[in-house]
N, C-alpha and C positions, 0 to 999 in steps of 0.2 A: 504496500501499500504504500501512496506518494501523499501527502497533504499539500497544500499549497494554498498561503496565503498572502493576498496583495494587499499591498498599501499604497499610497500617495494620491490618491483621486480628490476630488473635489471642486468648487466653484471658481472658473478664474475667467477674466475679459478677455474677449477679442484678442489675439495677438500676443498670448500671454504663453507661458511654460508651464509643464508637470511633470514631474518625473516619477510614472509608477514603478514598482516593485514587486516583485513575488518571490517567496521564499519558501523552497522547499523542504520537505523532509526526506529521509534517507540518504543512502549513503552511493547510489547508481545515478545522481542526476545527471553525468556527466553523459551518460548513456542515452538520455533522454533529448529529443527535437522538441523545442520550446518556443510556444507560440503567443502572441495574443491577439484577442477574437475581441469583438466589441457587437453590442445588440442596440438599436436605438429604438425608442417606442415605436410601436407598431411595423419595425423592420425586422428582418432575419438577421442573424446573426452572422457576423464575416469577419474572415481573417484580416488582420489589421498587419502586423507582420510575424516573419518567423524566424529563428536561428537553429539552423539543423546541428548536431552535434558535432558534424565534423564539414561541416558548408559555411557557405556567405549567407548572410541575413538574405531576407528578400521584403517585398514590400507591396502591399495594394496601391495601385496608382495614385490614392487621393492622397496618402499621406509623403509619396516617396519625396525626401527633400527636406523634410519636417518634421519626420519621427526615426528614431535611431531605436534598434533592438540592442540588447547586449549581455552578455552573459559571464559570471563569475562563477567557475565551476567550485574555487576552494570554498566558497560561503553557500554554494546551493541555492543562487538566487540568480534571476533574469530579469531584465531592467528595459523600459520603454521611455526615452526620452521624447517627449513630446512640444516641437516649439512652433510656433507662429499658428496657436491654438484656432480655429473656426465653429462657429454655431453648430454648423454642421460635423463636428465632431465630439459632439455630446452624447452620451450612450452610456453603458454598464459595459467594463473592460474587464475580461475573463483571461485568465492565465491559463494555460494548455498544455501540458504534459506528455508528447504523442511514444509512447517506446514500442506501438506495434503488439502482434500479439505474445511475443515475449514478456515485453515488460508493461505493458496495457495503456491504456490511456485515463489520464486524469485529469480533473476542472478544479480551479479557484471558487469562491462563491460571488467573485468579482467586486467591481470598486466603480463607485459612480463619479464619472465625468461629468461636469456641468458646463459650457463655454456660454457666458451671457455677460452683456453689459447692464 
């Protein structure tokens, strides 16, 4: 079992920044592909950014150049730095650890990000 705990959400003005963190339990964090998803009211959950265990980060088009995903395997933590935030970034952000059939698929409970003036 892997437990994921997100933090760092909140209310920010358009153009502002937030840094989300996701702390994972367990000793095999490095074996998981780590992802950030978001879900806005009335919309489907979408993949925002991912960082594979041994690959390059990837981003959905709407956040490229504004968001940066990173991971610290020594701290069992994945981060999402969000800059130049827009009202359309408002959503609940979820951390996901994907390890396939061998290691499983785990989700955090989410953290609310609200971008509003």
